[in-house]
SEVEX-762558 format. One record per residue (C-alpha): z, x, y. Coordinates in steps of 0.25 Angstrom, whole numbers, plus 5000, padded with zeros to 4 digits. Each point is the difference from the previous one (the first is absolute). Layout:
! SEVEX-762558
      Z      X      Y
      Z      X      Y
...
***
This chain:
! SEVEX-762558
      Z      X      Y
   5391   5233   5557
   5009   4995   4989
   4993   5010   4990
   5004   5012   5010
   5014   4995   5001
   5001   4999   4984
   4994   5013   4997
   5009   5007   5010
   5013   4993   4993
   4995   5005   4987
   4997   5013   5003
   5014   5001   5007
   5007   4996   4987
   4991   5010   4994
   5005   5012   5008
   5015   4995   5000
   5000   4999   4985
   4994   5014   4998
   5010   5006   5011
   5012   4994   4993
   4996   5004   4986
   5013   5007   4993
   4998   5014   4997
   5002   5005   4986
   5015   5007   4998
   5000   5013   4993
   5013   5006   4998
   5002   5015   4997
   5012   5006   4993
   5006   5013   5004
   5012   5006   4992
   5009   5011   5005
   5006   5007   4988
   5011   5006   5010
   5003   4989   5012
   5005   5012   5008
   4987   5008   4999
   4990   4990   5006
   4988   5010   5000
   4999   5000   4985
   4994   4987   4995
   4992   4994   4989
   4990   4989   5002
   5002   4990   4990
   4988   4991   5001
   4995   4988   5008
   5005   4985   4998
   4996   4986   5003
   5012   4996   5004
   5015   5006   5007
   5008   4996   4986
   4989   5007   4991
   5002   5011   5009
   5015   5000   5000
   5000   4998   4984
   4991   5012   4998
   5008   5009   5010
   5013   4996   4992
   4993   5003   4987
   4995   5012   5004
   5013   5006   5005
   5007   4995   4987
   4989   5008   4992
   5004   5012   5006
   5014   4997   4998
   5003   5002   5015
   5008   4986   5003
   5011   5006   5008
   4991   5011   5008
   4986   4994   5003
   4995   4990   5009
   4988   4992   5003
   4992   4993   5011
   4988   4990   5000
   4990   5000   5010
   4990   4989   5004
   4985   5003   5001
   5001   5014   5001
   4988   5009   5003
   4999   5016   5001
   4999   5006   5015
   4992   5012   4999
   5005   5004   5013
   5015   4998   4997
   4998   5005   4986
   5008   4988   4994
   4999   4986   4996
   5003   4990   5012
   5005   4986   4997
   5001   4987   5007
   5013   4998   4994
   5011   5007   4992
   5010   4993   4992
   5010   5003   4988
***
């Protein structure tokens, strides 16, 4: 009887541990050369953190010499949706 309780307890902890494992964050950078034309966008890469995404976005805008005209956004864990024909992200940030 005590072996069964021990087995069930260990099995429960195993499932809880697997279910709560953190997911890896990937941030995608999009740069809008003209912030008033959001349909025109440059996909600027995928990064391991929001800070890296922001820094890369700002660097790209600076390289394009568009500091006063451009904008950017970073998306968390984005995947392409073929039905919508666009990337869908868990969260967008600037």
